[in-house]
N, C-alpha and C positions, 0 to 999 in steps of 0.2 A: 420411282421406280415403280413396277406392280410387281409381288410375289402371288405367286397363287402356288398354294396347297392343295392340289386337285385331291388327293386322298381324304382327308380332312375338311376340305370344304373350309378352306380359311383364306381371304383374300386379304391383302396388307399393300397397301400404300406408302410406300415413305417419299418423301422428299428430303430437303438436304437437312434439317432439323428436326422434322417430327414425323413420328407414323401414325397412320389412322388402320383400324383392322375391323372385318367383320367376320361372322363364321354363320355357315346353317348346320343348325343342329339338328339332333337325332330326328325332329320330328318338323323337319323344313322349315323350321321357323329362322327366320335371316337375325341375326344379334350383332348388336354393336359389341366388339369386346373392349376397342380402345383407341382413344385418339389424344395424340401428348406430346412431350418430349422425345425425342426416336430412340426408340427401342428396338434393337436386333433382338433373334431368337423366333421362336415357332409360334406354337396356337396361345395368344395372350386370354384365354377365357379361362384358364383357371379358377381367374379369383372369382367368376359368377356363382354365386351359390342361392340354392334358392331354400323353404321353408313352406310350411302349411300357414297360410294368411287367414283362413277362416272365411272370409270374405272376399276371396280372390278366386274367381272361377277357374275350370281348369278344361282344356279341350279335350276333343273329342279323344285325340290320338292318346294322351297322357294314360289312358285307362285310369285306374285306382290311384296312380299317382297325383295326389294330393298338393305335392310339396311344386309342380309343374305349373305355372302361371302367364298368362300372357300383361297378367296386372304389374308382377312383380321382374320381369325380366328386360334387361335394357333391347330393346328393339332397332332394327336401322333404319325400317319404316314401317311407322304403327298404324293399324287398322281401329277399327271402331266397332261397337255393338256386340263383341262374340265376347268380353271376358277382361278385356283394359279399359281399366275406366281413367285412366290420364287424357290429357287433351290428344288427340288423334293428327295424323299429319294427313290422313284421308278418308273422305266420308262418300261414298256410294249411294245410288237411291235407284234401284234396278226396276225395273217396268211394273211389279208388283207392289211398290212402296214401302219396300221396307229399306232401314238404312244401316248399314253392315258392310263391314269391309276384314276380309280374312284371309290374310296373304301367306303362301307359302314358297321358299326355293323352288326353281326351275333349272337355270342354266346362268352361263355366265361368259362374255368373252373380252378379250385383251386385246388391245390393236395402236400403235404407233399413232398417233396424234391425237389432234380434239376431233368431239362429236360436236355436230352441226345442230342447229337451231332455227330456223328457217323462219322469218317473221318477229323473232325475237333477238335481244340482244347478248352478246357472250364475248369471253373473253376467248383471244386467236391467237397463232402461233403457228411455227411451222412442223413439221412432223418429227423433227430430231428435238423437239422444244417438250411436248405432249406426249402422254400417253392416256388411253381411255377405259377405263373397265364398263362395263356396261353386266348389268345383276340382272336376269327377269324374275319376277314373281308373279303367280297368277292367284286369284281367286275362282274358281272354278263355279261355286253358286253364282257369282254374278255375272259370270260370261266374261271377266275382267283379266287383263294383262298388264301387268305396271315393270317397267324397265326404270332400272335406278339408273342415272350416267353421271357417272364421276370421270371424270377429268383431273391431271395432275402436274404440275409446272413445277419443278423438283427442285428448281434453281430459287424458285422465289415464294419456297414455302407455301403454295396456295394449293388447293384443292376446291375445283368446282363442281355443284353439286344441279343435275334436272332431274326431271321425270317424264317419260311420256305413259298413258293411259289409256290402251286400245281396248273399243267396244268389243270384244270377239263370240258375242252372243247373237240371235236371231231377233232381238227388241229393241229398241233404245233402252242406253242406260245413262243416269245421270250422275253425270261428279258436283258435290254438294263440297267439297273441302278437299283441298289438293295442294299440300306445301311442300315446299320446293326442298326443304331441308328439314331433316327431324333428327336430332342428334341427343342420343342416351346414356348417360354414363353414372358410374358412381362416384358421387363429389370428390375433387381433390383436395379437400378441408374445407373448409365456411367458403362460400360464395357473392360474390358482389354483381351486378349487374349494372354495366353503365348503358344509360342512354341518351340522345342528342335532341333535346327539347326546345320545343317557344313557340313562338308567333311569329306572324309577319312584324318585319323590321328588329327582329331579336333570335333570331333560328338559331340551331345547332347547340343550345347552352349544356353545360357535360352534367347530367345529373348521374349521383350515386347511390346504388340502393343495398344494403346489405337482404339477400335471400333469406324468406323465411318459409314455412309450408304453407303451400297456397299457389293462386297461379298470378304470375305479375306478365304485365303484358303492354305493349304499344302499338298503336296503328293510326291509320288512315280509313276514311270512309269518303272521303273529301274528292276522289275519283283521281286526286293524284297523291304523291308520296309525301306531300305538305310540309309546310313551315312550321307544323307543330309537334310532328316527329318523325325522325330520320330511319328508312329501312336498311340501317347498320346498327348494328347491338354489339358490346363486351360484353364476357363472361369471365370473370376475373378471380382467382384467389384474394382474400382478404387484404394479405399485408401487399398487393401488385401494386408497381409505380411503373414512374416511366421506365425506369434502368432496371429492376426486377420484378420478379413473382412471373405466375403463369397465367395466361390470358390467353381467349378464343375470342376472334374478329369474326362476325359474319353480318355480310352485305347482299344486300338482295338484289339484282338487277331489275329492278321494274319500277314504271313511273306513276303507276294505278296505286289504288285500296291495295294495302300490306298488313299482317298482322307479324308482329313479333310475341311469342310469348315461351315463359320459364314456368315449368313447373316444378316444386320442390316437395318431395314426398316423405312421410317417415320412414318407410323403408330405406332411403339413403339414394335411391334413382331418382335423377333430376331427367329434365326433359326440354331440351330447347328446340322449339319449330320455328318456321320463318316461311311466309309466301304469301301469297294472294290473302286479302280477308276475306274470311265466307258470307260476310254481311251482303245480300244483296247477291251474292254469286250463285248459280247452279247453270253448269253447262253440258248441254243435250248431246250426248253420241249417239250415231245413227251406228247398225250395225258395218264392222271395218271401220269406222272412224275413230282418231286420236286425237287426244287432248295434251299439250305439253305445257307444264311449267313454266314459269320463270328459272332462270339460274340464279341459284347461292355460291356466294365466295365465303371461302371459310382460309384463316389464318392463325395458326398458333403458334405463341410465341411463349417460350420456357424465360424469355428476358425482360418483361416487361413492356410498354405500351407502345415505347419508343420504337424498339426493334416491329413491333406489328403492323406500325403505322408505315413505318418503311418499306417493311415488304408489300403492303399493299399498293403504296405510290407509285415502287418501279413495275410492278406491275400492272395498273393502270396506263400508268405512260408506255408502257411497252408493249401491252399486250390487251388494250381495250379502246384507247384513245384512235381514233382514225382523224388525224389531223392536219390539212393541205399544208400546216408550216412547222410538222414534224424536223425536228432536228436545223429548225432554223428560226432568227430571232422575230416576235410576231411586233406589227408597228406598233409605236405609241399612238392611242387614241384621243380623238376629245369626242365628246358626244355632247349635243347641244341641250339636252332636257333642262336641268335645272338651270340654265343660263335662259331660256326662253317658251318654256311647257311650251302649249300649242299655239302663240302667238310670235308670228315667225313670216317671214317672205325670202323671196331668193338673195335678195342685199343684204337683209341682216345675216345670214346662215355666210356667205361668202365672208363678209366681213368678220365670224368669228374664226372660219377657216382660216384668213390670213393671219391672224394674232397670233393663231394654233403655231402655223406652218414656221412662222418667227421664232418659235421656240423651242422646234425641235421635233416637231409633231409630225406624224406620217397619214393617221387616215383620218376623215371629218367621217361622222357617223349622224345619220338624218332622225332623230327618235319620233315618236307618235304627233300626231298631225297631219301630216304632209298628205292624205288621201279624201274624197270623198268631200264631206261637208263638216271636217274634223274640226272643228275652234272649242270645242268641249270633250268631256267623254260622253256625252248622252247619243252620238250618233256616227252613224257611217262604219262602223264594223262590218266588215264582207263586202263591203266598197271598196274595191281595191285599184281605182284608179285616180292618178294623178289628179290633186286640186291645182286645176289652171290659175286659181286666182293667185295662190299663195305663191307657186311656181310656173309663172309663164313659158309656154313650150317644155314642159315636164323635167324628166329626169334629164330627155335627152338634150337639155340645154343647160342644167344645172350640171352635171356629173363632170363636162369637161373643165368649166373656170375653177373648179376643186383641184382638178389634174393638173391645170398649171400651175395652181400654188404648190405641186410637188404632193400632192396627197392623193391617197386613192379612197375611195366611199362607201359608206356602209348606210342600211337602212333598217329601220321598227318596223318589224311586221305582228301580228296577231293573228294565225288563221283559224283558231279554233273557235273564233266568237264570234257573236253579229249584235249588231245593235237594234232595238225594236224600231228605231228612227232610222231604217237602211231600206235601200232599194231591194238589197237581198231579202229581206224577210219579210218585206210587203209581197214580195214574186213567190217567194218560198217559206210559210210560216211553218209545216210541219218538218224543215230541213233541223231545226233548232230540236234538243230535246226539250219533250213536255208529256204529262199527264193526262190522256182526255179527261175533261169535266172540272180541272182544275188549272184555278189561275195560276200563270209564270210566277216563278220568284227569281226576282231580277239581281244580279251583284254587279256592283259598279253600272249599274243600268245596262247590262246585257244580258246576251244568255251565252249557252252552249250548245255549236252548232254537233251534228249527231254523224261523228266521226267513223261512226261503224257501218256507215251506209258511201259505197264505193261512188256514189252519184252526185255525193255532198262534197267527197273528197275532191273528184275529178275538177269540180266545176272550183274550189278553191284554188288547186292548183294550176289549173288553166290559167284563171287572173293572174294570181303571181308569176306566173312564169311570164305575160305579157310584160309586167313590171320590170323583172329579171332581164330580158333580153333588149328591152328599152336601151340600157345604156350600159356600162363597164360597173358592175357591184361585184366587191370583195371582202362583205361582210353581210350578215344579216344577223339580225337580235329578234328570236323567235321569243313571242314575252306569252302569256295565259294567265290571264289576272279575276280569276274568279273559280269556284270549286264546284261540282257537279254536284246538281240537283235536280228533282224535277227526273228522275232516269228512267225513261221509257223512249223505246224509239216504236216508230211508226212502221216500221218495215222487218218488226219478227212479230209474231205470235206470240200469245200470253204466257206460252210455257218455256220461252224462252228468251222472256226479261231478262231474268237473273242472268244473261251473256251481256249486256248490254257495257257495264263497264269495261271488261275487259276487254270486248271488240273496240273502245273508244284508243284503250289504250294501242291495240296494234291496228287499229287503222292512222294514230299517229305516227307510230315507228313507220306504216308504209309511207307515210308522207315525207318524214324525213329520212328514207332510203331512198327517195324519188330525187328529192332536192341534192342529195351526196352523188347521186348518181351523173344527174344531169348538168351541174356544178360543182365539178370537184374541185375549183380552184377558192370556190368559198368559202368562207370560214365560218361557222355558224355558231352562236354563243345561245344558250337557252338562258330562260327566263319566267319566271310563275309569279309574279310581284316581288320579284327579287327570290329567294333561297327556296319558294313554295315546293320544286321540283327540283331539287339539288341531290339526284341518286345515281348508280352507276349504272343504271341502264340510258339514262339520257345522255351519259357522256360519251356511250359508243356512238352518237349520233351528233351533238356537241359536243365538239371536246372541250369547250368551258361552257359555264353557268356564270351569269348572275349571281353573286353571293347573297348579297340582300340589298335590299333598296333602302337601308339603314347605312349612309356613307359617314358616320359620325366616326371618327377615328378611335375613340377611346372604345365606343361600343365595336367598332370593327376587330378591336382585339380579340375580345371575347369570341366573336363570332367565325373569325379566323381562326382560332385556337380549337372549338369545336370541331369545324369542319376539319381541321387538319387529321384527324384520328385516322380518317380512312380516304380522304381525297388530296390529290397531290396539290401545289403550291399554283401550279400552271394553270391547274382548272378553276380557279377563285378569280371571278369577275370584280377587279378592284380598282376604283377610280377617286382622286383626289377633286374634291368638292370644297364650292365655297363655305364661307362662315360669316356670322350664327349657322350651324349645319341646321336643315331643314327638319330634320326630325329630333333633336335635342336642345336646339338653339345655343349649342356650347361651342364656343372658341377653341381651335387648337390650333398651332404654328402652323406654317403651310411646310416647315420642313420634317415634321410628324406625321404630316397628314400622307407626305411623299414615301415617308419609309415604311409605314403600315399597306397602302395602294401596294409596296413593290412585295411584298407580300401575298401577290396577287400577279394576275395580267397587267396592271397599270394599266393608268389612263387618265383623262382627266373627264370633270364633267363640271363644269361651272364658266363663265364670263372670264376669259383671260384679258381682255379689253379694258377689265377693268382692276387688275392688278398695278400696283405699286411696282417703280422699278426693281426695287429691292426684291420684290417679289418673284419680277419675269428672272433675275437672277437664278433666283432660288431654282424655279422651274425647268430653268436651261441644266443648270447644273442636276439636276435630278434627271433630266432625260438622260443627259450624257453619262449616268451614274447607271441608269437601267441597260441604255446601248452596252455599256460596255461588261456587266457582269451578270446581262441577263442568264447566259446559261449556267452558271453557280447559281443562280436565282432560282432558276425555275427546275432545272435538272440535278442541283445538288442533293445530298442527302440532308434531311430535314429533321431538327432537334426541338424541343421545346424547350427553354431551359427553366420558364417559371409557369405558374400557373395564373390566370388574370383572375381566375374565381376564386383566389385567396387572398385576401386584401396584402400586400409587399408594397415595398416601395418602386419596382418598375417590374414591367414584363418586358422578357427578353426571349428570342429564339435566335436560331445557327441553319445556315447551310453550309455543307460543307461539300467538296468538288469529291468525285470518287476517289480518284489518287490521295487525297488528303492533302494536298498543297495549297487549297487554298480553301479560307470561310469568311465567310461573313455574318460579324454578330450585330442584332440591332434590339435596342435596346429605345422603350420609351418610358418615360418618367411620370408619377401621378401627380397629386398635389403636391406644391411646397409648403413645408411647415420650416419653425425657426430651430437652429441648432440641429442640422438634418445629418444623420453619421454618415460616415465614408462608406462609398460600396464600390462594390465588386461584383463582378461576373463572371460564372466560370464558362469556360467553352467545354465542349465534347464533342467526339469524335475525331479528333485531330493525330495525328503522330505522335508519338510521346517523345522521341527521341528527334524530332524535324526539330530547326530551328525558324520560326518564324518571326517578320515584320510585322507592324501594327500600323495601320494607314501610312505606309511607305517609311516609315520612320529607322533611324539607322540602328536603333536599339534593337535586339535581340533577344526572344524568349523561346523554350523549350517546349512543344505541345505537352509535356509533362506538366509545367509550369501552369500552364494555363489554365486547364485542366482541372487542376488539383490546387490553386493557389489564385489563381484567377486575373481578371484584368479590372485595373483601378478604372471607377467612371467619373467623369469632371463632377463637381458638386451644380446641379443646375440652378439657372435664375429666371424662374419665374416657370409656372404649371405647364406640365404636358411638352417637356421636352424633350429629345431624342438623339441618339447616338446610332451612327453605323460606324462599325469596325471590322478595316478589310484585312484579315491574317492572309498573308504572304510566306509560303517557304521558297527558300534559294541555296 
C-alpha cells in the first residue's frame, strides 16, 4: 500500500509487516526517513537531526545554515561532487567533462500495477497485487532527469527498485555510475553484513562481518555475477539469527558485473548501495535517450533470516519464475556427463537411458560433446551442428529411440562461447571479444562471443534453432564456462567501449527471451561452470540453475544452505552422482546423496548400469519418494534447522506445507565417533495443536512437542548417514 501526504511531500510504502518512507524536504532534497517494521503514523523524519560538522559543505539553497549538509543527511538516491563524500549512487559526466550529480525533487506519481523494464528481468504480477510509485528528480545543470521506480508487493513484504536516467540536455551525457538501490539509515544498533562468497565448486559460503567505519564491499568484474560473490546481501542487527532480530535482504536482478557496498560513518548515517559495478562502465546518452538500471529487490524481516528467506522464496516462485512446469512436477532426469564425458556414441547413450528408465527416470539429457568435432574442450564451440560420427542420423534418429523408452530428451549448449579451433572463429574472428594489438586471453581454451552485437546473436540463435527444430527437445542446459576478458567490441567507437559489459548482458537476456518466446514448452536450466551465474536476473529466464559443479553431497550441504537464504529449493539444480566423488574423492551412501539432491531439482548424473542391485532398489525408492512429495519439497516453506558452517553432529532442514498439515525433515549426519550422544532434531513451522505421525507410525505427537522437544534420531552406523522424517497431521 502506498500512502501519499501531498501537503508535506511524504511518501510511504507499506507492506504486510514493513514500512518504507521518504520525504522531499524544504530544499527539494529527497530524504530517506525510514525502513523497518511496520509503523503507522505520519511523517517519520522527526528523528533526523543536523549539526555543523565542519568539513561537511552546505548546498547553496541552505544559505548560512551551516548545519544543513548533504554529507550528513540520509538521502533516497545520492549524487556526487557537490558535498556528499559518501559512496554515491549516481555519477554523471556532462559534455564539459565535469563529474557531478545534484538531484532535487520534481514530481511523483502513484498507480496500480507494476512498472515495466523492457529488456531487463523484473518481478511481475497483476494489477491487484502491485502498486507503483514513481518519484522524479532532476539535475538541471547536467540536463538529467532521474526517475526512481518503486514496486510494492504488499503480501510478500517485497519492495523493488529501479532507476531511469534521461538526458534532457542538448549534448551527450555519460552515466558513469548508476546504482539500482541506495539505502541510507541511522543504524538500528550495531550491524553485521552477510555475504555469500566462494569460488568454482564451492559457491555461496556464508560470511558474516561486523561492520565498522569504512566501506565494505563485494562485487564482480568477471562479466557475470560470478562464483566468487553473489548479488544478494543481508544487513542485520548483531544479535539477529534464524528466528529473531531485524534483517534487510537486498537482491540485484542482474547477471553481469555488480557491486554491493556498505559505508559506515561516524555520524551514524550508514549507506548501502547495490547495482552495476562502475568498473569499465560508462554509458553515453544522446539527447532524449534513457538508461535504465537493473531491478533491485528488498525484504525487511523483523523476525530473523528464516522469515526473510521464505518471503523471497514465495516472491521468486510466484512473481519472478516463468516456468513451463509451474504447478506441475518436473521430470526426474539423468544426465550423461559424469558417466561418459566426451566419449560416447548413440548406442552408449541409449543404453544409459534404458537403465535410467527402468529405475523411474523420465528425461535423458545429453551433455557436452554432441556437436562439431567436440572430443575435448579444445574445439568446436560455435559450430552447432550434430556430430554425425557419434550420432548417425543426428537428433532426428536419436531422440525417437529415447522417447520409445518413455523418456523426454534434453541437451547441453554453450552459445556465448567460441573455440579458437572452430569454423565460426576462422570465418569471423572479430565476433569474439578482443582488444586490437593484444593477444587473446583464453579460458578453458575458448573465447567469448560479442553478444553486444545483433549479427552475432542472430547467427548463433539461427544455428540453435536448426538443432531445436530437428527433434522434440524438452530441456536445454545453457552453460557459460569462462569469465569475460579482453572486453572490447569492434562494433563500438572508443568513447562507447564502457558500454560493452552491460550490452553483453542485455544481449544475453534478449537471446534467452527469444528462446522462451519461440519454444515456450522447453525447460531451460542456467549454468556457468555450475553456480557462477546464480542470480535472480537469470532466474527470470532460466527457472532453475545448476547450483554447483561440485556434486559431493557433504559439500553440497553448505552450498545449498548458502543459496537458500535468497533462492528457493526448486531453483537449485541438484543431482545424485557417483562415488568416490570427482571433486573431493569422498564416498557418501547413496541414500544420503539422494536426500541432499532432493533439496533441489533432483536428478542423477552417473552411469546407473554400474549400480548394485541394492543401489538400484534405493534409486527406485528415491524417485518414488520425490514423485510422491515433490510439491511439499519444491513449494513448501523452507526452514534451516542447523548451520552446516558450524561444526555439529548433523545438518538438518525442513519443508512445511502451506496449511502446516505436512512436513519433511531431512537430516544428514557427520562422521561417526565412539559413544555418540543420543540426538534429537527440533522441527519448525508446525501447527502447535495438530497431531502428527512420523513416517506412517501409529504414534502421534503434537506439533508443540515436535518443535519444543524434538524428534529422536537413530544412532548412525557409519559416516554420513541420513534420515527423512515425513510428518503428517490427520
